[in-house]
N, C-alpha and C positions, 0 to 999 in steps of 0.2 A: 326856409331851408337854409341850413348852414353850409356855406361854400367857402369857409375860411381856409381850410387845408385841403387843397386839391392836388397835392404833390404826386399822387398816384397817376395822374394824367400824363406825367412825364416819365413813368417807369420804363425801363428797358425790357426787352422780351425776356431776359433772364429773371428780372425782378417779378414780372408777371407770372412766369413759370414757378418761381419759388412761392409766390402768394397762393397760386392754385394748389400747389402741393401742400402748403400749410393748412389750407381749409379742409383738405382731405376728401374732396368731392370731385372725382374724375368725370362724372356725368355732366353733360352740357347744360341741362336744365338747372341743376344745382349751382353750377358755376354762374350761369346767367343771373340766377336769383341773387347770388352773393354780390355780383357786380352791380346790380340794381340797388342793393342794400348799401353798398359802398358809395354809390353816386347819390343816394337818397331820392331815387325815382321809383315810380310804380311801373308795372308791366303794361305796355301798350297792347290793348286787346285788338285782335285782327277784325273783330266784328264792330269796332268803334264806328259810331254814326257821326256824320258831320254836324248833326244837330246837338251833339254832346258839347258840354263846356270845353273851352280850350285846354290843352295839356299844360302841365306845369312848365315854368320857364326852362328848367334844366332839360326836360324831355324835348322841348322845342329846339333848344340849342343842340342837343345831341343828334336830333333828326337832321338839322341843317348841316352839321359837321360830317354827317355820314355821306353826303354828296361829294363829288369830286369837282375840282376847279379852283381857280385862283380866289374867287370871292369866298367860297367855303373855307379854303385853307387859311385865309386871312381873318376870318370872323372870330372875334373873341366873345366870351360870355358877357363882358361888360358892354360891348357894342350891341349885342342883342337886347340887353336890358334897356339901353339908351333908346334903341329903335322902338321898343314896345311903349316906352313912356312918351314918345313924341308922336 
């Protein structure tokens, strides 16, 4: 997965609103699909089994960042990759 340009993660709410308007999809599912496309991740299925192979690294990172707390706030994508490799 190409993670070279991730500037969109630093967008302001105004920039996000302009982007949503520019794609022309006010519906939540369409917006969610486009965000996943932008991030280069697949949709996490609610019926996912723990026996399935692990999620992709970006999906794991976003799941961890969705939690609150100091540890989650300070986690970077590179730190996650380093932790996975060790």
